[in-house]
C-alpha positions as CSV (number, residue, x, y, z in Angstrom):
1,M,-3.9,22.1,-0.2
2,A,-3.4,18.4,0.4
3,R,-4.9,16.6,3.4
4,T,-2.5,15.5,6.1
5,I,-1.6,11.8,5.8
6,R,-2.3,9.8,8.9
7,I,-0.4,6.6,9.2
8,Q,-0.8,4.3,12.2
9,E,2.2,3.0,14.1
10,D,1.5,-0.6,13.2
11,E,1.3,0.3,9.5
12,L,4.7,2.0,9.8
13,Q,6.2,-1.0,11.5
14,Q,4.8,-3.3,8.7
15,A,6.6,-1.0,6.2
16,F,9.9,-1.3,8.1
17,K,9.6,-5.1,8.2
18,H,8.7,-5.2,4.5
19,R,11.6,-3.0,3.7
20,D,14.1,-5.2,5.6
21,K,13.0,-8.5,4.0
22,T,12.3,-7.3,0.4
23,A,14.3,-8.7,-2.5
24,T,13.1,-6.4,-5.4
25,A,13.2,-2.7,-6.1
26,T,9.4,-2.6,-6.5
27,E,8.8,-4.0,-3.1
28,F,11.4,-1.7,-1.6
29,R,9.6,1.3,-3.2
30,K,6.3,0.2,-1.7
31,A,7.8,0.2,1.8
32,M,9.5,3.5,1.2
33,T,6.2,5.1,0.1
34,V,4.8,4.5,3.6
35,I,8.0,5.3,5.4
36,L,8.5,8.7,3.6
37,M,4.9,9.7,4.2
38,A,5.1,8.8,7.9
39,K,8.6,10.1,8.8
40,L,8.8,13.2,6.5
41,G,5.1,14.1,6.5
42,L,4.9,14.0,2.7
43,D,1.6,13.9,0.9
44,H,0.9,11.5,-2.0
45,N,1.9,14.0,-4.7
46,S,5.3,14.8,-3.1
47,T,6.0,11.1,-2.4
48,A,5.2,10.2,-6.0
49,E,7.4,13.0,-7.3
50,L,10.3,11.9,-5.0
51,L,10.0,8.2,-6.0
52,G,9.4,8.8,-9.7
53,T,5.9,7.2,-9.7
54,S,2.4,8.3,-10.1
55,R,0.1,9.6,-7.3
56,C,-2.1,6.5,-7.9
57,T,0.8,4.2,-7.4
58,T,1.5,5.7,-3.9
59,F,-2.1,4.9,-2.9
60,R,-1.7,1.3,-4.2
61,D,1.6,0.9,-2.5
62,R,0.3,2.0,0.8
63,L,-2.7,-0.2,0.4
64,D,-0.4,-3.2,-0.4
65,I,1.6,-2.6,2.8
66,R,-1.5,-2.1,4.9
67,N,-3.2,-5.3,3.7
68,Q,-0.1,-7.4,3.6
69,G,-0.8,-11.0,4.4
70,D,-4.5,-10.8,3.6
71,P,-5.0,-10.7,-0.2
72,N,-8.8,-10.2,0.1
73,K,-8.6,-7.3,2.6
74,G,-9.5,-4.0,1.0
75,I,-11.4,-5.5,-1.9
76,V,-14.9,-4.0,-1.7
77,G,-17.8,-6.2,-2.7
78,W,-15.8,-9.4,-3.2
79,S,-16.8,-12.6,-1.7
80,P,-16.2,-16.3,-2.5
81,S,-19.9,-16.8,-3.1
82,L,-20.0,-14.1,-5.7
83,Y,-17.0,-15.6,-7.4
84,N,-18.9,-18.9,-7.8
85,V,-22.1,-17.2,-8.9
86,Y,-20.5,-15.8,-12.0
87,G,-19.0,-19.2,-13.0
88,R,-15.4,-18.5,-12.1
89,G,-15.1,-20.8,-9.1
90,T,-15.1,-24.5,-8.9
């Protein structure tokens, strides 16, 4: 049995704002992933089936909405100093 999805109110509000300002179907789907899970209580499998995507995509979509506005948030182990150590920075 799937675990219950817990979505914070601020995450849901971010999804509503994202849905209202989106210009592409992909961005709309990302917002709807969070909204469907929060409002209908769907798990990742059911949401993926309903939207016609993979289960992994629902995780990525939720993460994108949650970390909106901060491109480095949610990246484990990344830091600017590591980027420069491996010769990829300036």
